[in-house]
N, C-alpha and C positions, 0 to 999 in steps of 0.2 A: 504494500500500500504506500504509494508515494504521491507526491503532488500536494497542492495546497487546497485547503478547504475554503469555500466561499464564506464570507462573513456571516455568522449566524447559523451556518449549517451544523447539523449534529456531527460530532466527531465520529470518524469511521472506527470500527472495532475490528480486532483480529477475528478470524473465523474460529469456530468452536475447537477445532483440532489444535490450532495455534495457542488458544487460551489454555487448553488442558495441558499441552506440552510445557508452556511457560510456567504455569502454576505448579505443575509437578516438579519441574526443576527447582523452582524457588522453595517449595515445600521440602524436597529432599535435601537441598543444601542446608537449609536452616535446621531441619531435623537432625541431620548427621553432625553438624557443628555442635549442637546442644547435647546430643548423645555422647559424643566424644568428650565434651566438657564435663559431662556427668560421670566420667570414669570408664566408659565403655569404648576405649580407644581402638579395639579390634573390630568394632562394628563396621560392616561394609554394606553398600547399597545392594549387592547381590544377595545378601542374607534375607532381604525382605521377600524374596521369592519363596522362602520357607515360612517366615514369621507371619506373612499375610494370609497364609492358607492352612497352617497347622491347626488341627483340632485339639481341644483340651485333653481328650482321651488318647491323642496320638493319631498319626496319619501314615498311610503306606507311601513309600517313595513314589510308586507309580501314580498315586492320586495327586501328590504334591506336584509332580512333573506335569501332569495333565492340566491341573488348575492354573499353573504358572505358564502354561504353553511352552514348556521347555522339553528338551530331550532328556531321557532317563540318565545318560552319563553326565550331562551338565548339572542336573539336580543332585545326583549322587556326589558330585564334587563339592557343591555348596553344603550339603549335609555333612560330608566328611570334615569340611572346615569348621562348621558349627560344632561338630562332635569334638574335634581337636580343642576347641575353645571352651568346652564344657557346657555349652548352651543346650545341646540336644543329646539324646542317646538312642540307640537302637535296642528295642525290646521285642521278645517274641509276641506275635499277634495271638491273643487268646482264642480268636475265632479260626485261626489257621496257623498252626505251629510252624509251618514251612515259611511263612511270611514274617516280616519284621514291621514293627510300628516305630515311627520316629516320634519321640516324645520329648517335651521340654524337661530339663533338669531343674533343680531348685534354683540354680543360677540363671537358667533360661527364663523361669517365671519372674525372677527378680528383674532381669533385663526387660522383659515385656512390660512389667509394671512401671519401670522407669520410662520406657518409650511412650507408654500411654499417658503418663503425667506430662511429658514434654509435648505430646500431640495436643493435649487439652490446653496447654499454655499457648501453643502456636495458634490454635483456633481462637482463643481469647484475644491474642494479638491481632489476628486478621479481622475479627469482629470490631475491635477498637478502630481499625483503619476505615472500614466501610460502614460501620454501624451494626449493632447486634441484629437488628431486624433484617437488614439487607443480607447479612452473612447467613442467617438462618434460612431465609427464602432461597438463596443461592444453593445452599446445601440440600434443602428439601427438593428443589428442582432437579439437581444432579441425581439424587437418590431415586426420584421418580423416573428419570430417564433410564437409569440402570434397571430398576425392577419392572418397569412397564414396557420396555423395548421388546419387540417380538423375538429378538435374538437372545434374550436373557435366559440363562441356563438354570 
């Protein structure tokens, strides 16, 4: 989008894809700066492919990979890294002893609580910028797009 706007014309906005990409980058940068400042220096963006999808009772590697739209080897590498850091562990799946569940360790749950508190503060900061009502309306609209879209899984 380039060029000049006529006087009094509404400002052009980025298209929704650009808005989402820019906001995601801004959010991720601020989140990981604060997570690192909170003492989780080994946290990496790639770890969110696990932490965004792992269930409280644990998840199979194949399910995590499918939800993150990643290959099984790529997901296994991230899980291996998180296991090395003591954030997750592999346990036998009680419903199928041949399978393993990826579960959060006590340190993993502590890291998740830290991240959730930081996310709550980021949301409060964003609401302070645009106003709490506008921020909530934006979040509700994005949630509706996710849940009501025909491609929603």
